[in-house]
N, C-alpha and C positions, 0 to 999 in steps of 0.2 A: 471782133478786135478784143486782143487777150490783156488782159488788168496790166497793168504799170505792176513789177516789183516792190518790194519791201526793201528800204534802204534803214540800216543802224548806222549813224553818224554818232562817232566816240572820237571825241578832244576835249580836252578841261580849258581851252579857249571859248570862252561865249560867244566871241564875236565869228570866231569861225563856225559853231556852232550853229549859228542864228543865219549867217549867209548862206553856208551849204544847204540846210535844212528848208530855205527860203525857195532856192534854186532849183529844188529838185522838186520840191511841193509843185512849183510853177511849173515842171513839167510833165509833174500827171502822178509822182512816185509818190506812195506812202511813205512816209520818214519817221522817226523815234530819234531822240539824242540823248547820248550818256557823257559825263563828264568825268569817267573813269571807267576803269574795265570791269568792277565788281558790279557797278549798277548797269552796266551793259550785259552782263551775266544775268543780272534782277530781269531787264525788259525781256533778254531772250526767252527765259522760261514762259512769259507771255506771251508772247509776239515775236515769231521765229522769222529772221529776216532771210532774204534772198542774196542780200551782198552786205558786207560790213565794212565802212570806211575809219579806218585804225588809225589815231595817233601814237604814237609808240612813246613819247616822254609824257605822261601824265600821274598825278600823287597817287597815292592809296593803293591803285592797281594799273601799272604801267602797261604798256601793249606786247611786251616779252610775255607779261605774267598773264595776262589775257588770253594770249594766244596758246598760249599751254594749258591752262585751265578748262578753254573750249574745247580743244583738241580731245581733252580727257573725256568730255562728257559723249554719253549713248547718242545714236539717231545721226539725221542729216545734218550736216557742216554747210551753212553759207562761207562762198566765198570771202577771203578779206583782199581789201587794196591799203596799200600801207597812205598814211596822209603823213608827210614829215617835212621840217625843215632840214635836217640832216643831209650832209654832203654824200652818204652813203647810202641814200635811200635804197638804190637798187638790191644792196647788199642787206639791208634790212628787211626787203621783202620776201627774199631769199632765204633769209635764217628763219623766218617763220610760215614758209612756205603759201604765201601771199602769190595771189594770181597776179598782182602788180602793184605799182604806184603813185603817187602824185607829189610830186615835190612842191613844198612850199615855198614861196606866194606861188598861186598855181592862176591862172585864167577860168573864168569858170567854162568856157566852153572847153578846155582839156579835160577837165574835171567831170564833165558829161559825158565825153567822147568814152571816157573811161569807165563811167556808171555803167553805160548803154551797152560795152561791150561786154561786160561781166554779170550785166542781172537779169539773166534769162528767168524766169519764173518756171519753177518745176510743173510738169503735168499733174493735173488734179486729182 
């Protein structure tokens, strides 16, 4: 049996961070959270994720700035799934070359389905 993937959740809403982290942990995923893009980049330096769930509108470093800075880094890049309440969620996902999106508010089953689809662990 393979290990579950590492998921980094980046959102400035503490309730969403807690809710998503708990749900993913209950499913066996390893989870870390960040309240902004800058903190997320620091976490990635120590703990490379297999998937990033990314809010677009955050203080300090928003989703666009994070995606640009992350793409410029050398090495393997985890796929990004956009978490957003914006009406144009699909367009935002395409704009940063994300593999998908989950529109807020979301049902946890919908989020888990997207995470399951995009969270393949790379071979060791």
